[in-house]
C-alpha positions in Angstrom: 12.9 -16.5 -21.4 16.7 -16.7 -20.8 16.8 -12.9 -20.4 14.0 -13.1 -17.8 15.9 -15.7 -15.8 19.1 -13.8 -16.1 17.5 -10.7 -14.8 16.2 -12.5 -11.7 19.8 -13.2 -10.7 21.0 -9.6 -11.1 23.1 -7.8 -8.5 24.7 -11.0 -7.2 28.2 -9.5 -7.8 29.9 -6.2 -8.0 29.3 -3.3 -5.7 26.2 -4.8 -4.1 27.8 -8.2 -3.5 29.4 -7.4 -0.2 30.0 -10.3 2.2 27.2 -11.0 4.7 28.3 -11.7 8.2 27.8 -15.3 9.2 24.9 -16.0 11.6 25.3 -17.7 15.0 23.2 -20.7 15.5 23.2 -22.9 18.6 20.6 -24.7 20.6 20.5 -23.9 24.3 21.8 -26.7 26.5 18.4 -26.9 28.3 16.8 -28.0 25.1 19.3 -30.8 24.7 19.0 -32.2 28.3 16.7 -35.0 27.3 15.5 -36.2 23.9 12.0 -37.7 24.0 11.9 -41.5 23.5 15.4 -42.1 24.8 16.5 -43.0 28.4 17.8 -40.2 30.5 21.6 -40.5 31.1 22.9 -40.2 34.7 24.7 -37.0 35.6 28.5 -37.2 35.2 30.5 -37.3 38.4 32.1 -34.2 39.7 35.6 -33.4 38.6 38.6 -33.7 40.8 38.4 -31.1 43.5 34.6 -31.1 43.7 34.1 -28.6 40.8 30.8 -29.3 39.0 30.8 -28.4 35.2 28.9 -25.2 34.5 26.0 -25.1 32.0 27.3 -23.3 29.0 25.8 -19.8 28.2 25.2 -19.0 24.6 25.8 -15.4 23.6 25.4 -13.5 20.3 25.8 -10.0 19.1 22.9 -8.0 17.7 22.6 -6.0 14.5 22.6 -2.2 14.7 19.1 -1.1 13.6 19.1 2.2 11.6 16.1 4.2 10.4 15.8 7.3 8.3 13.9 10.2 9.9 12.6 13.3 8.1 11.4 16.0 10.5 9.5 19.0 9.0 8.2 22.2 10.5 4.4 22.0 10.3 4.2 25.8 9.9 6.2 26.1 6.7 6.9 22.5 5.7 10.7 23.1 5.9 13.2 20.5 7.0 14.4 21.0 10.6 18.2 20.7 10.5 19.1 21.7 14.1 17.6 18.9 16.2 19.7 17.4 19.0 19.9 13.8 19.8 18.1 14.2 23.1 15.1 15.6 21.2 14.5 12.2 19.5 12.9 9.2 21.1 12.6 5.7 19.4 10.2 3.1 20.5 10.2 -0.5 19.3 6.9 -2.3 20.0 6.2 0.4 22.6 9.5 -0.1 24.4 11.9 2.9 24.4 15.3 2.3 22.9 18.7 3.9 23.5 19.9 5.9 20.6 23.6 4.9 20.0 24.3 6.6 16.7 23.1 9.7 14.8 24.0 11.5 11.6 22.5 14.5 10.0 22.4 14.5 6.2 21.6 18.0 4.9 21.8 19.0 1.3 23.4 15.7 0.6 26.3 16.3 3.0 26.9 14.5 6.3 27.1 16.4 9.6 27.2 15.7 13.4 28.1 12.1 13.0 28.1 9.9 16.2 29.2 6.4 15.4 27.8 3.5 17.3 29.7 1.7 20.0 30.4 -2.1 19.7 27.2 -4.2 19.7 26.2 -5.4 23.2 26.5 -9.0 24.0 23.3 -10.5 25.3 22.5 -13.9 26.6 20.0 -16.3 25.1 19.5 -14.6 21.7 20.5 -15.9 18.3 20.9 -13.2 15.7 23.3 -12.4 12.9 26.4 -10.5 13.8 26.5 -6.8 13.0 28.1 -5.8 9.7 30.8 -3.1 9.2 29.6 0.3 8.2 30.6 1.3 4.6 31.3 4.7 3.2 28.6 7.2 4.0 29.1 9.8 1.3 26.4 10.5 -1.2 23.2 8.6 -1.9 22.4 5.3 -3.6 19.6 5.0 -6.2 18.6 1.7 -7.8 16.3 2.1 -10.9 14.1 -1.0 -11.2 12.5 -1.2 -14.7 9.8 -3.8 -14.8 9.5 -3.9 -18.5 7.7 -7.2 -18.2 4.8 -5.1 -17.0 5.1 -2.1 -19.2 3.2 -1.7 -22.5 5.2 -1.3 -25.6 3.4 2.0 -26.3 4.9 3.4 -23.1 8.5 3.0 -24.3 9.0 6.7 -25.4 7.6 8.0 -22.2 9.9 5.6 -20.2 13.0 6.7 -22.1 12.2 10.4 -21.5 11.5 9.7 -17.8 15.0 8.2 -17.3 16.6 11.2 -18.9 14.5 13.5 -16.7 16.0 11.7 -13.6 19.4 13.1 -14.5 18.1 16.6 -14.3 15.9 16.4 -11.3 17.1 13.5 -9.1 20.5 12.0 -9.7 23.4 14.4 -9.0 27.2 14.3 -8.9 28.3 12.2 -6.0 25.3 9.9 -6.2 25.7 6.2 -7.0 23.1 4.5 -9.1 22.4 1.1 -10.6 19.8 -0.1 -13.1 18.1 -3.5 -13.5 15.3 -4.6 -15.8 13.1 -7.7 -15.6 12.5 -8.4 -19.3 14.3 -8.3 -22.7 15.7 -4.8 -22.2 18.3 -6.8 -20.4 19.8 -3.9 -18.5 22.2 -4.8 -15.7 24.2 -1.8 -14.6 26.2 -2.2 -11.3 26.5 0.8 -9.0 28.3 3.7 -10.8 28.9 7.4 -10.4 28.9 8.0 -14.2 25.7 9.8 -14.9 26.2 9.6 -18.7 25.6 5.8 -18.5 22.0 6.3 -17.5 21.4 8.4 -20.6 22.9 5.8 -22.8 21.0 3.0 -21.1 17.7 4.8 -21.6 17.7 4.1 -25.3 17.7 0.3 -24.6 14.5 0.3 -22.6 11.5 -1.3 -24.3 8.2 -2.3 -22.8 6.9 -5.8 -23.4 3.9 -6.2 -21.1 1.0 -8.4 -22.0 -1.9 -6.8 -23.7 -5.5 -7.4 -22.5 -6.1 -9.6 -25.6 -2.9 -11.6 -24.8 -4.2 -12.4 -21.3 -7.7 -13.2 -22.4 -6.8 -15.4 -25.4 -4.1 -17.3 -23.4 -6.4 -18.0 -20.4 -6.9 -21.6 -19.4 -10.6 -22.1 -18.6 -11.4 -19.1 -16.5 -7.8 -18.9 -15.1 -5.5 -16.1 -16.3 -2.8 -18.5 -17.6 0.7 -19.4 -16.4 2.5 -16.7 -18.4 0.9 -13.9 -16.2 2.1 -15.6 -13.0 5.5 -16.4 -14.4 6.1 -12.7 -15.3 5.0 -11.6 -11.9 7.2 -14.1 -10.1 10.2 -12.9 -12.2 9.5 -9.3 -11.3 9.0 -9.9 -7.5 12.0 -12.2 -7.2 14.2 -9.7 -9.0 13.0 -6.9 -6.8 13.4 -9.1 -3.7 17.0 -10.0 -4.6 17.8 -6.4 -5.3 16.7 -5.0 -1.9 18.2 -8.1 -0.2 21.6 -7.2 -1.7 21.1 -3.5 -0.6 21.1 -4.7 3.0 24.8 -5.2 2.7 25.2 -1.4 2.4 25.0 0.3 5.7 24.8 3.9 6.8 23.6 5.4 3.4 20.3 6.6 2.1 19.0 3.9 -0.3 16.1 4.6 -2.6 14.6 2.3 -5.3 12.8 3.9 -8.1 10.4 1.1 -9.0 9.0 1.7 -12.5 6.0 -0.6 -13.3 2.4 -0.6 -14.4 1.6 -2.7 -11.3 0.1 -6.2 -10.7 -3.2 -8.0 -10.8 -3.1 -11.8 -10.5 -6.7 -12.1 -11.6 -7.3 -9.6 -14.4 -10.2 -9.2 -16.8 -12.1 -12.1 -15.1 -15.5 -11.6 -16.8 -13.9 -11.1 -20.2 -12.0 -14.4 -19.8 -15.2 -16.2 -18.9 -17.0 -14.7 -21.9 -14.1 -15.8 -24.2 -14.1 -19.4 -22.8 -17.9 -19.6 -23.2 -17.6 -18.5 -26.8 -15.0 -21.2 -27.5 -17.2 -23.9 -25.9 -20.3 -22.5 -27.7 -22.2 -22.0 -24.5 -23.3 -19.0 -22.4 -21.3 -17.3 -19.6 -24.2 -18.0 -17.2 -24.1 -21.8 -18.0 -20.3 -21.9 -17.7 -20.3 -20.2 -14.3 -22.7 -22.9 -13.0 -20.4 -25.7 -14.1 -18.7 -27.2 -10.9 -15.3 -27.4 -12.6 -15.3 -23.7 -13.5 -16.8 -22.8 -10.1 -13.7 -24.4 -8.5 -11.4 -22.5 -10.9 -12.9 -19.2 -9.9 -12.3 -20.1 -6.3 -8.7 -20.8 -7.2 -8.5 -17.4 -8.8 -9.5 -15.8 -5.5 -6.6 -17.6 -3.9 -4.3 -16.2 -6.5 -5.3 -12.7 -5.5 -4.2 -13.6 -2.0 -0.8 -14.6 -3.4 -0.4 -11.1 -4.7 -0.7 -9.7 -1.1 1.9 -12.3 0.0 4.4 -11.3 -2.6 3.9 -7.6 -1.7 4.4 -8.3 2.0 7.6 -10.3 1.3 9.0 -7.4 -0.7 8.1 -4.8 1.9 9.7 -6.8 4.7 12.9 -7.2 2.7 13.0 -3.5 1.9 12.4 -2.5 5.5 15.1 -5.0 6.6 17.5 -3.3 4.3 16.4 0.2 5.3 15.6 0.9 1.6 12.7 3.1 0.5 10.7 2.2 -2.6 9.2 4.9 -4.8 6.9 3.4 -7.3 6.2 5.1 -10.7 3.4 4.2 -13.1 4.4 5.3 -16.6 0.8 5.0 -17.8 0.4 8.5 -16.4 -3.1 10.1 -16.1 -5.5 7.4 -17.3 -8.5 8.9 -18.9 -10.0 5.8 -20.4 -9.3 2.5 -22.0 -8.0 1.9 -25.5 -10.9 0.9 -27.8 -8.6 -1.6 -29.5 -8.4 -3.6 -26.3 -11.9 -5.0 -26.7 -12.2 -5.7 -23.0 -15.2 -5.3 -20.7 -15.2 -1.7 -19.3 -15.8 -2.9 -15.7 -13.0 -5.4 -16.1 -10.7 -2.8 -17.4 -11.5 -0.3 -14.6 -11.0 -3.1 -12.0 -7.6 -4.0 -13.5 -6.5 -0.3 -13.4 -7.6 0.0 -9.8 -5.9 -3.2 -8.6 -2.6 -2.5 -10.5 -2.4 1.0 -9.1 -3.2 -0.2 -5.6 -0.4 -2.7 -5.7 2.1 0.1 -6.5 0.7 2.2 -3.6 1.0 -0.7 -1.2 4.6 -1.4 -2.1 5.6 2.3 -1.7 3.7 3.1 1.4 4.8 -0.1 3.2 8.5 1.1 2.9 8.0 4.7 3.7 8.0 5.9 0.1 5.4 7.4 -2.2 3.7 6.3 -5.4 3.3 8.3 -8.6 0.2 6.9 -10.1 -2.5 8.5 -12.3 -0.4 11.6 -12.8 1.8 13.1 -15.6 4.1 15.4 -13.7 7.0 13.0 -13.0 9.5 15.8 -12.6 7.6 17.1 -9.6 7.7 13.6 -8.2 11.5 13.3 -8.8 12.1 16.6 -7.0 10.1 15.3 -4.0 12.3 12.2 -3.9 15.4 14.4 -4.2 14.3 16.4 -1.2 13.5 13.4 0.9 16.9 11.8 0.1 18.9 14.9 0.6 17.7 16.1 4.0 17.2 13.5 6.8 18.6 12.0 10.0 19.9 8.5 10.4 19.3 7.2 13.9 20.7 3.8 15.2 19.9 1.6 18.2 20.5 -1.9 19.4 17.2 -3.6 20.0 16.4 -4.5 23.6 14.1 -7.3 22.5 16.0 -10.6 23.0 13.4 -12.7 21.2 14.8 -14.0 17.9 11.4 -15.2 16.8 10.0 -11.7 16.8 10.9 -11.0 13.2 8.7 -8.0 12.4 8.9 -5.1 14.8 6.9 -1.9 15.0 8.8 1.4 15.2 7.7 4.8 16.4 9.9 8.0 16.4 9.0 11.0 18.4 10.4 14.5 18.5 10.0 16.6 21.6 10.2 20.0 19.8 6.8 21.5 19.2 5.3 21.9 15.7 7.6 19.2 14.2 6.1 16.5 12.1 8.2 13.3 11.6 8.2 10.9 8.7 9.8 7.5 9.2 9.3 3.8 8.4 6.8 2.2 10.7 8.4 -1.2 11.0 11.5 -3.2 10.3 12.2 -6.9 10.1 15.1 -9.0 11.2 16.2 -12.0 9.1 15.2 -15.3 10.5 18.3 -17.3 11.8 19.7 -19.4 9.0 18.0 -17.4 6.2 20.4 -17.2 3.3 18.5 -14.6 1.5 15.6 -16.6 -0.2 12.0 -15.7 0.4 
């Protein structure tokens, strides 16, 4: 338990713990003119000379918004490395933005860099100040090992997978860090030393709950508190990780998210059958009981909580311009283990829901999911290509509304036969948000 709590606080120091620019927070004077329930004060007399005091104007600088763009020739699927700035167009919520910075990263090297000018000062908006740009050399990978949701039997495959990353993904000049959610207790700050990853791989150990653990520990027809606790630790750790990545600007940031996925209401019918057996009744009679009917309604709400957790993580990743690539180490799933003793329909539903959660997290951040497949090396090579060849475009949003937190992005290229991949949205942090969800 201590290891899980410790993991949730990872990346609060070291290379990720860069100082966050202080936000500007003021209330416009017009909102302070009169407080309901109090008498209105008379206007102050003019100053000597007849000069009337001016209403103060509140100003704030805006963050530079950056997005990674991967253009490919539709005819041969090759990266297009000779695009000019005037061939790109960026739209935020349908409004065209002015591109103020651009960098081409090709083969892991940076070319044609145009740094952004100082942030414009606009009236009436309250947003955090822009942060300084850090070193732009190389790539940053964070390997997120959710061993709280990995079966112990997947441990050898996991260890081999990490070693394969050294051959097909992480190269000299790349920085990487590693964090785990469970008792593997891996907390490696950003480093260039590739040998560390090979040594850390021997410490990885899956400790996910088995179907029998979930069914036997269920409370009534609920999945039990242990399941939710593990999920909360995993999501909070991932959220803190990508939130800290937002301190790093101007670099390609990819999170390799290794997990078997999430289901907040797994093996529902099997849990009902187990409870009925303990109470020496039938499942049909149990499901007619008002108390258990209410619990099943609560289970449906728990499924909605999963979508909320996924949405929070996706928003944080898009805010940090970090792409999540999810990997399911279960590989190609042919059928259930007979030793699980779980209803076949329940098991199939669990696999579908857990895989879908990984797809949702990846696709929501512009990444991809490796689910129900065994060729992880091919997947790592794809990530390598997407993180080696891309453009970074920057703009200052023209939208002065600080309450518009999530904003839709569209990137167009005027050159024919060029298909563009980019993240479809980004989020600004609400004013006064210190980093918690």
